[in-house]
N, C-alpha and C positions, 0 to 999 in steps of 0.2 A: 752240848747245849741242853739245858733242862726243859722238858716239855710239860706243860700244864695239862694233866689228864683229869682235871676236876669235872669236865663235862661227861666223863665216862664212869664216874663213881656212882654206885647205886646207893644213894643215901636212904635213910628210913622214910623220908617224905616221898621220894620217888618210888620206893618200893610200895608204899601204901597207895599212891596214885595209880601205879601200874596195876596193882591188884584190883583196885576199884574199877578201872577201865576194863580189865579182863572179865571181872564179874558181870559188869553191865553187858559186855558183848555176849557172854555165855547165856545170860538171861534173855537177851534179844533173840539169840539163835533158838533157844528153847521155845519162845513164843511163836517163832516162825514155824518150827517143826509141828507145834500143836495146831497151828492154823492149817498147815498142809494136811495133817492127819485127819482134820475134820471133814475133808473131802475136796474133790476137784472144784476149783472156782472159789475156794474160801478166800476171804478178804485178806490182803496183806496188811498186817497191823502197822507197818511202817510206810505205807503208801501215802503220798501227799495228794490230797483230794482238792480239786477246784470246782467240784460239782455245784457248790452254792453260787458260783459266779457264772455258771453256764446258762442260767435262766434269767432273763431280763424282766425287771418290774414293768408290767404293761403301761404304767403311768409315765414311764420314761421314754416310751417308743413314740417318736414324732412322725414316723413314716410307715407306710404299708406297702407290701410288695404287690405290684399289679401285673407283672409279667416276668418271665425268665426264658432265656434261650441259650443255646450252646455254641461256642466258637468252634468252627471246623478245624481239624488238624491238631497237631500236638503243641504242648507247652505254651499256653496263653499266659502272658506275663504282665502286660500293662495295657491301659486303654486311654484314649484321649478323644476329644470332640472335634469334628470338622465344622467349618462355618455353616454348612447347610443343615446341621443337626444330626448327621450320621456319626457313627463311632469308627475309630481306627484302632484296631487291636494288634499289639505286638505278639506274634505267635510263630514259634519255630524260626524259620529263616525268611519270614515275610511279614508284611503288615496287611491285615484284612480289613477292608471297609465293610461295615454292616449297617443296615438301617436300624432305627430305634425299635423295630419290630423283630429284628433278628435275621433278616434276609441278607445274603452276601451280595455285595455290589461289585467288588473287584479285589485284586490282590496286587501288592507291590513287593517284588522280590528284592532282597538285600544280600550283601556279601558278608554274611555272618549271622550270629544269633540276634534276632530282633528283640530289643529290650525296652524301648520307650520312644515316645515321640512328642513333639509340640508342633502346633500348626499356627502360622501367621494369619492375620486377617485376610490376606489375599489368597489364602489357600496353600501357600508354600509349606511343604512338610519337612521338618527337621527330624530325622530318624536316628535314634541312638542304636548303634549296631556294635555290640561287644565293646571294642576299645576306640571307636571313632564315630563320627557323625556323617550321615549321608543326606543330601538335600535333593528334594524332588519338587517338581512343579505341581500345581493343583490337578493337572491331568495325569500325574504319575511319571512324568519324564525325569530322568536323572539329570541333575544340574551340576552337582559337585560332590566331592568327598573331602571331609576335613579330618586331618590326622591330629589327634589331641597330643599336646606336648608331654603328657605323663608316660612314664615307662611301664607302669602297671595299671593302666586305665581300665576302668569297668564302668561304662556309662549307664547310669541307673535312673536318671531323671533329666528332663529338659523343660525349659521355660523360654518363651520368646516375647520380646517387647517390640516397640516400634523400630528401634535401631540396633537392638542387641539380642543375643541368644546366650542363655545360661545353661551350662551342662554340669549336672551333678556327677562327680566321678568318685564312686565309692572305693575304687582301687587306690587312687591318690589321696582320698579323704579331703576333698575340697570341691568348690564350685568354680568352674572355668567361666570367665566372662569373655564373650566373643563379639566382634562386630558382625554385621550381616554378611560380610565376605568370608568369614571363618577365621579371621586373625584373632588370636588370643590377646586380650587387652588387660586381663586382671585375674587374680586368684582370690577367692572369698572363702573364709572359714578356717584357714590355717591357724594353728595355735600361735597367739601373739599376746604375750602378757602385757605389753605396753598399750595395746588397744583393747585390753580386757576381753579378748577372744579366746575361749578355752580349748577350741579345737573339737573336731568331730570324733566321737567314739563309736566305732562300727564293728561290733562282734560278728555281724553278718552283712552281706552287700546290699543294704537298703539305705540309700541316700536320695532324697527327693527335693525338688525345688519348684516353687510356684511363685509367679509374679502377680501381685495384687494391683488393683486400680490406684491404690495410694502410692505406688511406686516402690514399695518395699518387697523384698523377697521373703517368702516363708520357707524355712528349711527345717526338716526334722533332724534331730540329733539323738538317734535311738538309744545309744549307750548311756546317755544322760537323761533319757526319758523326758524330752522336752521339745518344744517348737521354738525356733530362733528366728528373729526378724533382722534382716540385713539391708543396708543400702546397697545399690549397685556398685558403689565404690568399696564395699567391704566392711563398713562400720557396723558393729553389732548394736542395734538400738535397744532391744529388750528381748526377754525370753520367758516362757512359762511352761509348766508341766512338772509332775511329780511321779515317782515310781510307786506302784501299788496295784493290788488286785481289784480294788474298788472301782466302780464304774466310772468315776470321775478322774481316775488316774491311769497310768500306762503300765501294763503288766509285763512280766517276763524279763529276760535279759536286755531286750533292745526293742523298744517301741516308742513312738509309732513308726510303722514301716513305710507308709506312703501318705501323701496329703492331697487334698483338693480344696477348692474354694467355691463358695456360693457368691452370688452377685453382691450381697449386702456385706461382704467381708467375713462372714462366718467361715471358720476353718473346719474342714472335714478331716478327721484322722482315722486311719486304718491301722488295726493291730493284727499281729500274727501270733501263733501259739494258742492264745485265747482269742479267736478271731471275732472282732467286733468293729463297727463303724460308728463314730460319734460326732457330735456337733459341739463346737467351742466358739465363744465370742472372741473378738479381737485380742482381748487381754487374758484369754484362757478360761474364762468362766464357762463351766459345763452347762450346755443348753439342752442336751437330750441325746437319744440314741436313734440312729438310722436303722441299724440292724444288729441284733445281738448274736452271741455265739450259737444259739439254737438254730439260727438260719443257715449255719455252715457246718453241719456235723462231720462230713468227710474231711473238711479242712482242719477241724479241731483234732480229729484223730491222727491225721498225718503230721500236723504240727507237734503233736505229743510224741511222735515216733512210733505209734502203733497202728497206723492206718495203712491203706494199700500202697504198694510201691509206686514211686513217681520220680522222674528225673528232674522235676521242677520244684522249686522251693515253695512250701506252703505259705501263702500270703493273700492279702486282699488289696485291690486297688479301686479307686472310685473317681468319678468325674460327674460334674453337675451341668445340666443344660440351662438354657435361658428361661425355661418354664419353672425351674426349681426341682425338676426330677433329678434323682441321683442314680447313676448306673454303677453297680458294684461288680467287679470281676473277681470270681473265686478261682485262683490259679490251680487248685487241685481238681475241681470238677469241670473247669473251663466254661462255667456257666456265668452269664451276665444276669444279675438280678436288677430289675427296674423298680425303683422305689418312688412313690409319690407322697407328698405331705398329707397327713391325715386332716380331714376337714374338722375345724373347731366345733366342739359340742356345745 
């Protein structure tokens, strides 16, 4: 049998291209050696700089920081709001209730890594714990444990409605729909060309879900750099968002990483890598910045891979209370930044 070895022939064109590539590489190495010879700390001529995006235009900042406090213990991951106005923080293998001023009220131990929570109007706590959901009364009494149907589940977000609970499963790449007894009644977000659902792209385990007063779910699709709106039955109504470093877009490989909602329907988006928290109207119109990258220097360094060692992924999470204050959790420093709207001038 005759084999076509044309792919292995070194034609004149390939020779010239290879020579050009080699020459470019040699020149690049020479520049790098010159930079190193100039002294320790000389700039890398090939380094990709994002410094221009790390400072926020003051005119875009709609909030100011009024307080900050630290979550006790290791690995603070997510936070949510309790009916009385206190915060519930997923940290380590427990959930910590803290006042808005930063005092610890109580702790709820769980059987695994505490990852996220959602709280019903009656105070019932639905806690995302690694690959399952644990349910607690308002007093912290364990009521039930739900085993998710997914084989590789990683519960990363929860939302609760009047009769349903929605669990974002970044391992299975979908949103589970449950009734309040824990029975799975639907799957949302799976790729379905017939329904024009593209599927979630998750380079990292960040999938969040929020239920708005209009009855639609807001879900981040970080690999596609957008926010998607679903009905509880799983129909994709619309989506918005674009990739880019500019302040009105979503940066990096996979953002936004987490979501929150204001009472007027404004969507709060959190980004990692270039950590920043922003405001968007219902249809995606950029409304301003809650906190820019300069507010989270340690997080930015860790997200870039050159910060202090941590076993927790560098990210941000946010939740808004009834007064319009926004609480931002920095998972690297374990600090909660309390932000209030600026007074109009």
